[in-house]
C-alpha positions as CSV (number, residue, x, y, z in Angstrom):
1,M,-26.4,-16.2,61.2
2,K,-25.0,-18.1,57.8
3,I,-21.9,-19.1,56.9
4,E,-20.5,-19.2,53.6
5,K,-17.5,-21.6,53.3
6,R,-15.2,-21.1,49.9
7,K,-11.9,-22.3,49.4
8,N,-8.8,-20.6,48.7
9,G,-6.3,-22.7,48.5
10,N,-5.6,-25.3,51.0
11,V,-7.5,-23.0,53.3
12,T,-11.0,-23.2,54.3
13,I,-13.1,-20.3,55.2
14,F,-16.2,-19.7,56.6
15,D,-17.6,-15.8,56.0
16,L,-19.7,-16.0,59.2
17,K,-23.3,-13.8,58.7
18,G,-24.5,-12.3,61.5
19,K,-24.2,-11.9,65.7
20,I,-22.8,-14.4,67.2
21,L,-25.4,-15.1,70.5
22,S,-26.7,-18.0,72.6
23,G,-29.3,-19.2,70.8
24,E,-29.0,-17.8,67.9
25,G,-26.0,-18.9,65.2
26,I,-24.2,-21.3,67.9
27,D,-25.2,-24.4,66.8
28,E,-24.4,-24.2,63.7
29,L,-20.7,-22.9,63.6
30,R,-20.2,-26.0,66.2
31,Q,-22.1,-28.0,63.4
32,T,-19.9,-26.3,60.6
33,I,-16.4,-26.4,62.4
34,D,-17.7,-30.2,63.4
35,A,-18.2,-31.1,59.9
36,T,-15.4,-29.7,58.3
37,I,-12.9,-31.4,61.2
38,K,-14.4,-34.8,60.3
39,E,-13.8,-33.8,56.3
40,N,-10.2,-33.8,57.5
41,E,-9.6,-29.7,56.7
42,K,-7.9,-28.6,59.6
43,Q,-6.6,-24.7,58.0
44,L,-9.5,-22.8,58.8
45,V,-10.2,-18.9,58.4
46,L,-13.1,-17.7,59.6
47,N,-13.7,-13.9,58.5
48,F,-16.1,-11.4,61.0
49,A,-16.4,-8.7,58.0
50,E,-19.8,-9.0,58.6
51,V,-20.3,-10.6,62.2
52,P,-21.4,-6.9,64.3
53,Y,-21.7,-9.0,67.6
54,L,-20.5,-11.7,69.5
55,D,-21.9,-12.7,73.3
56,S,-20.2,-14.7,75.8
57,T,-21.4,-17.9,74.9
58,G,-19.9,-17.0,70.7
59,L,-16.9,-16.1,72.0
60,G,-16.8,-19.3,73.7
61,E,-17.8,-21.2,71.1
62,V,-15.2,-19.3,69.0
63,V,-13.1,-21.1,71.3
64,R,-14.2,-24.3,71.4
65,S,-14.1,-24.4,67.7
66,Y,-10.6,-24.1,68.5
67,T,-9.3,-26.1,71.0
68,T,-10.7,-29.1,69.1
69,L,-9.3,-28.2,65.4
70,K,-6.0,-28.2,67.7
71,K,-6.7,-31.5,68.9
72,A,-7.5,-32.4,65.4
73,G,-4.2,-31.5,64.6
74,G,-5.2,-28.1,63.2
75,T,-5.3,-24.6,63.8
76,I,-7.9,-21.3,63.0
77,K,-7.0,-17.7,62.2
78,I,-9.4,-14.1,62.6
79,V,-9.6,-12.3,59.9
80,N,-11.6,-8.6,59.9
81,L,-12.9,-8.6,63.2
82,T,-15.4,-5.7,63.9
83,N,-14.2,-3.4,66.4
84,K,-16.8,-4.1,69.1
85,V,-15.6,-7.8,68.5
86,Q,-11.6,-6.4,68.9
87,D,-12.5,-5.4,72.1
88,L,-14.3,-8.0,73.8
89,L,-11.2,-10.4,72.5
90,S,-8.5,-7.5,74.0
91,V,-10.6,-6.9,77.0
92,T,-11.0,-11.1,77.6
93,K,-7.5,-11.5,76.5
94,L,-8.1,-14.3,73.9
95,I,-6.3,-11.3,71.5
96,T,-3.8,-13.3,72.4
97,V,-5.0,-16.3,72.0
98,F,-5.8,-15.9,68.3
99,E,-4.1,-15.5,64.7
100,T,-5.8,-12.5,63.7
101,F,-5.4,-10.4,60.2
102,Q,-6.4,-7.5,58.2
103,D,-6.0,-9.2,55.3
104,E,-7.8,-12.1,54.0
105,N,-4.6,-13.3,52.2
106,E,-1.9,-12.4,54.7
107,A,-3.8,-15.2,56.8
108,V,-4.2,-17.3,54.1
109,K,-0.2,-16.8,53.3
110,S,0.3,-17.2,57.2
111,F,-0.6,-21.0,56.7
112,S,2.6,-21.5,54.6
């Protein structure tokens, strides 16, 4: 998995690319989120447009990231869910935990 970081105003966007699986991308996601918190960036959007799949470990890491950032006074919002990932969030009822958006600009504006 690859993670590309960029800014949209005061919001940090992470473009996630590839599967988020046990042993594949989990550590990178954790390190990226933790480093971002240390840099005091607390408004994050995870762009899932190029994430075809995540397993239970990957989902657990997304939840851990959300919880860690929330404890630090920030929040994570998710944009561009693929159908498989959206189905997984729906089945696990996590779709009710995360704020999700179809459009990046809407997600960014929601922080205002």
